[in-house]
Each structure stands twice: as structure tokens, then as C-alpha cells.
C-alpha positions in Angstrom: 79.9 33.5 122.3 79.4 37.1 121.2 79.2 36.2 117.5 76.7 33.4 118.4 74.5 36.0 120.2 74.7 38.3 117.2 73.8 35.6 114.8 70.8 34.6 116.9 69.8 38.3 117.3 69.9 38.6 113.5 67.1 36.0 113.1 64.6 38.2 114.9 66.1 41.6 114.2 63.7 42.5 111.4 60.9 42.3 113.9 62.5 45.3 115.6 63.4 47.0 112.3 59.9 46.8 111.1 58.4 48.7 114.0 57.0 52.2 113.1 59.4 54.1 115.4 62.4 52.3 114.0 61.2 53.1 110.4 60.8 56.7 111.5 64.3 56.7 112.7 65.6 55.3 109.4 63.7 58.0 107.6 65.4 60.7 109.7 68.8 59.2 109.0 68.2 59.1 105.3 67.1 62.7 105.2 70.1 63.8 107.4 72.5 62.1 105.1 71.5 64.4 102.2 72.5 61.8 99.6 73.2 62.4 95.9 74.0 60.0 93.1 77.7 59.1 92.9 78.4 59.5 96.7 80.4 56.8 98.4 78.6 55.9 101.6 79.6 53.6 104.5 76.9 51.8 106.5 79.0 50.9 109.5 77.2 47.9 111.2 74.6 47.4 108.4 72.9 44.5 110.2 70.1 43.0 108.1 70.2 45.9 105.6 67.3 48.0 107.0 68.9 51.4 106.2 70.2 50.1 102.9 66.6 49.3 101.9 65.5 52.8 102.5 68.4 54.3 100.6 67.9 51.9 97.6 64.4 53.2 97.3 65.2 56.9 97.4 68.8 57.2 96.0 69.9 54.0 94.3 72.7 55.8 92.5 75.0 56.0 95.5 77.9 53.6 96.1 76.7 51.9 99.2 79.2 49.9 101.3 77.6 47.9 104.1 79.8 46.1 106.6 78.9 43.9 109.6 80.6 41.3 111.9 77.6 38.9 111.8 77.5 36.6 108.8 73.9 35.8 109.6 73.0 39.5 109.5 74.8 39.8 106.1 73.1 36.7 104.7 69.7 38.2 105.5 70.6 41.6 104.1 71.9 40.2 100.8 68.8 38.0 100.3 66.3 40.8 100.9 66.0 42.1 97.4 67.8 42.6 94.2 70.2 45.3 95.2 71.5 48.1 92.9 74.8 47.1 91.3 76.5 49.9 93.3 75.5 48.3 96.7 77.8 45.8 98.4 77.9 44.0 101.7 80.9 42.5 103.5 81.9 40.9 106.8 84.4 43.2 108.6 85.2 44.9 111.8 84.6 48.6 111.4 88.1 49.6 112.7 89.9 47.0 110.6 87.9 48.0 107.5 88.6 51.7 107.9 92.3 51.0 108.4 92.4 49.1 105.0 90.1 51.3 103.0 91.9 54.0 100.9 88.9 55.4 98.9 87.4 57.5 101.6 83.6 58.3 102.0 81.3 61.2 101.4 79.0 59.9 104.1 79.2 57.5 107.0 76.2 56.2 108.9 75.6 54.0 111.8 72.3 53.0 113.3 72.4 51.8 116.9 75.9 50.5 116.6 77.9 52.9 118.9 77.1 50.9 122.1 78.8 47.8 120.6 82.2 49.5 119.9 85.1 48.7 122.1 86.4 52.2 121.9 84.0 54.7 120.2 86.5 57.6 120.4 89.1 55.6 118.4 86.4 54.4 115.9 85.0 58.0 115.5 88.6 59.3 114.8 89.1 56.7 112.1 85.7 57.6 110.6 86.5 61.3 110.6 89.8 60.7 108.9 88.0 58.6 106.3 85.6 61.4 105.3 86.3 63.1 102.0 86.3 66.9 101.8 82.7 68.1 102.6 81.8 64.7 103.9 79.6 64.1 106.9 78.3 61.4 109.4 75.0 60.5 110.9 74.8 58.3 113.9 71.9 57.0 116.1 72.2 55.3 119.5 69.7 54.1 122.0 69.4 55.5 125.5 70.9 53.3 128.3 67.5 53.3 130.0 65.8 52.2 126.9 62.0 51.9 127.1 61.3 48.9 124.8 57.7 48.8 125.8 57.2 52.4 124.7 58.5 51.5 121.2 56.2 48.4 121.0 53.1 50.2 122.1 53.9 53.2 119.9 53.9 50.8 117.0 50.8 49.0 118.0 48.8 52.2 118.6 49.6 53.3 115.0 48.3 50.1 113.4 44.7 49.6 112.3 42.5 46.5 111.8 44.4 43.2 111.2 47.7 45.1 111.2 47.2 45.8 114.9 46.2 42.2 115.6 49.4 41.0 113.8 51.4 43.5 115.8 50.1 42.2 119.1 50.8 38.6 118.1 54.4 39.5 117.2 55.1 40.6 120.8 56.7 37.3 121.8 59.2 37.6 119.0 59.9 41.1 120.1 60.4 39.9 123.6 63.0 37.3 122.5 64.8 40.0 120.5 64.7 42.2 123.6 66.3 39.4 125.7 69.1 38.9 123.2 69.7 42.6 123.0 69.8 42.8 126.8 72.4 40.0 126.9 74.5 41.8 124.2 74.3 45.1 126.1 75.2 43.5 129.4 78.2 41.9 127.7 79.3 45.2 126.3 78.9 47.1 129.6 80.8 44.4 131.6 83.6 44.1 129.1 86.6 45.4 131.0 88.5 46.5 127.8 85.6 48.6 126.6 86.2 52.4 126.9 84.0 55.4 127.4 81.1 53.2 128.7 79.1 56.1 130.1 79.6 58.5 127.3 78.4 56.2 124.5 74.9 56.2 126.0 74.7 59.9 126.9 73.9 62.6 124.4 76.4 65.1 125.8 79.0 62.4 126.2 78.5 61.3 122.6 78.9 64.9 121.3 82.1 65.2 123.4 83.5 62.0 121.9 82.7 63.2 118.3 84.3 66.6 118.9 87.4 64.9 120.3 87.5 62.7 117.2 87.7 65.8 115.0 84.0 66.1 114.1 81.8 69.2 114.4 78.3 68.3 115.5 75.5 70.3 113.7 72.4 68.4 114.9 71.9 66.5 118.1 68.3 65.5 119.0 66.1 62.6 120.3 64.8 60.0 117.9 63.2 56.5 118.0 60.1 57.8 119.8 62.3 59.5 122.4 64.3 56.3 123.2 67.3 57.1 121.1 69.5 59.9 120.0 70.6 61.2 116.6 73.7 63.2 115.8 74.8 64.8 112.5 78.3 65.9 112.1 81.1 66.7 109.6 84.9 66.8 109.7 86.1 69.9 111.6 89.1 71.2 109.6 90.4 72.9 112.7 90.7 69.8 114.8 93.2 67.0 114.2 91.6 63.7 115.2 93.2 61.5 117.8 95.4 58.7 116.5 94.0 55.2 116.7 
């Protein structure tokens, strides 16, 4: 059932990813990653490739590894453009992938993925261990009391002429995406096996989880027109991440 919901969500996800506040958030993530050619970068929960598109434009010389659990998301991502040869996409669970990978990463990014994790502390610990010396991570996550209408109207207000008309006519599709997202969030919150439910939505809780996982937080600020949070961190050599 969960995979079906994600595959349905994938069909309308780009309506969300195309919104101006979402694009602003992606720009912030790309800047915070401080990429350079030759870096190996993990896009954990790459979805339809929205972040990868931004990176392919500004720094195509990185080795970009995008993973996601939804085959529909990945199919859309792969078909978006002719990707640089160093970009790859694969179907995988984040924890399972990190347990298998032996190459390590210079950067790890996740965009609005933390709320989907069964145990974010364990996943963060695996990510921290996977960082190469000097490596860092950038994560964004939405607020629990997410104001979807604020995102939509922020986008519409920034459009002009026919672009504003098209934005208004796209509201039903955004509404459908919102309903699917709500179903996925409810499923995550009600899942008995999920851990750290409260902390994954809260800025201070998120910072606490990252520190416990061996990461030193250098930036923690609102993003996504105030409806999300962005954190930048790197491996803390003085902390041994929890096993997981």
C-alpha cells in the first residue's frame, strides 16, 4: 500500500517541485552543498530528480548517486533529460544502500525525506559514518503544521500574466498531491515501529538527532517560505555515531 501511494504521488510530484518556494529551497541546498567536480554525492530519496536537475546545471562534474524506493519516481527522474555520465539513479532503501556501499561520500543530501524514515537517528548515524574526511550533509524537512496554502499562494503571487493563470489552473493537481502527501504523512505518524516521531518534525529535535548521530550542525534555519527547515552539518570527529 505504501509503495502504491508513493508511485501515485510521483505522478503529480513535479507540480510541487515546480513551485517557486520549492525551487528556492533547492537553490539553498545546492549552495549549502558547496560542490566541486569529482565529489561523490548521495541524493538520499531523490524522487523525480528535482535536486539532481539543479546540480546537473551548476556542477555536472560530480559523481551523483540518486536512490529512491519508488520505481515511478525513478522512471520520471531518468526520463527528464540526458544526464551527465557521472549521474546514476537506483532503487534502494537508504539504510540498506548505506550498509552495502563501501566508497563513501563527500556530500549527502536529502530533500523532505526525513519524515519518511523509520528511524532517523539510525539513518543519520549510517550517513555520518559514510562521510569521507571533510564531508558534509544538507537536509531539509517540512514543518509538521505545514501550510501548503502558503506555498501555493506564494508561488502564484510571484507569477505574471499567463504564468499566473496557469498557476491558478494547476491548483487541483496540487490539491491531489497534497491529499496523497497527507495520506503518506498519516501513515508515517501512525506507524508503531517508527521512532523519534516528534523530533523529526522539530528543528531542535532534528539538531539533537544529528548530534547524537555524530554530526556537528553548522547551519539551522527556516526554508521553503517558512514551511520547512534546512540543516547543514559535517562529521564531528569527537563523537562516535551510534551503531545501527
